[in-house]
N, C-alpha and C positions, 0 to 999 in steps of 0.2 A: 537889545534888539533894534533892528534898523527901523528908523521911523517910516511909517507907511507901509510896512509890509503886510501883506495879506495873510490870513491864517494859512494858507497853503505855503507861503514862503517862510514862515517862521521857522527858526532853528533852535532846537532844543538840544542839550548836551547832558548826559548823565555824567557828573563831574564829581572827581575826587581831588581836592587841592593838592594833596600830598603825592600825588601820582604824576610823574613826569610826563607820561603820554598825554595826560589831560592838559597839563600846562602847556605842552607843545601844540595840542590842537586849539586850544585858546589863543596863543600866539598866531597860528596859521589863519584862524578866522579873523582876528584883528587886522592882520596883515591884508586880508581880502577884503576889509571894510564891512564884514558881516557880523551884525550884532547877534547874540544869542542869549537864551535864557539857560543859565546853568543851574542844573538840578543836582542838588547834593543829596544824592539818593541814599547815602549812608546814614544821613539825619533824617531823611523821610522817605522810609522804604516803599517801592512802588507795590500797588495792590496786584493781585492776581490778574484782574482784568487789564491792568497798565502793562504787565509783563506780555500777555497774550498779545496786545496791540504792538508792542515792540517787536515781538517775534514775527508777527505778520509783516510789519515794516522791513524788517531784515530778510523777509522771505525764507524762513526757517521753520521747521517743524519739531526738532530736537532742541530742548532747551540747553543742553550741554553746548550747543554752538555759540552761546552767549554766556557761558559760565567760565569761571576760573577754576578749572578743575584741579590745578596744582595747589590751590589754596588749602592751606591745613584744615580749615573748617570742612572742606569738602571730604577729606578722609575721616575726620572725627565724626561726620554724620553717617559715614558709610554709604556715600551716594552713589558709588560704582553700580550697584544693582538696582537703583532707584527708578521707578516708572516716571513717565512724563509728569504726572501730577505731584509726585513727590519731589521732584527736581524744583518745580515752580514754587510749591509750598515752601522749600528750603531757601529759595532765592528771596522770597517775600519776607520771611522770618530772619534771614541772614544775608542782607543785601552786599556784604562783602564778596559774595559768590559771584555778583554779576560782574561780567567783563566790561572794562572801560577803556577809553571813552565810547559811549554810544551816541553818535551825533545823527539827529532826525529832522527831516525837512520834506514838507509837502508829501507825506504819506510814504516816504522811503527813509531808510536808516542804514548806517554803516557803523561797524565796529572799526573805530579809527586806530588801528593797530596794523602798520604805522600810520602815524597822524595824517599823512598826505592822503590817506584813503578818504578822508572826507570831502576832498576836492571833487570828487564823484557826484555828490550833491549839489554843488555850486554852479554846474553847467546849465 
């Protein structure tokens, strides 16, 4: 994280080191001199309240907008017909379902696919 950054300017990234988009996002932040906290969400699953907070920052109501619906686990769990709470519960229990990278800063967030979408947060 950048020294002296206020809490509003802190950058956090839901990060999976084996994901090429996550690594590209990290390089892009580094190129712009932006330090970040890289949250390995697969190792430490976000809570339901954290998922709700991220959805609010993304400006979305439907959890599917931040889910990897093509992930095998999505089909295994039969989430096509799940309600909002079921989707959130599934993401908390199976963080592989969470889209990545999600970059958060100052009460806003973007799903950085493609990675240059994170530049919207740096203005």
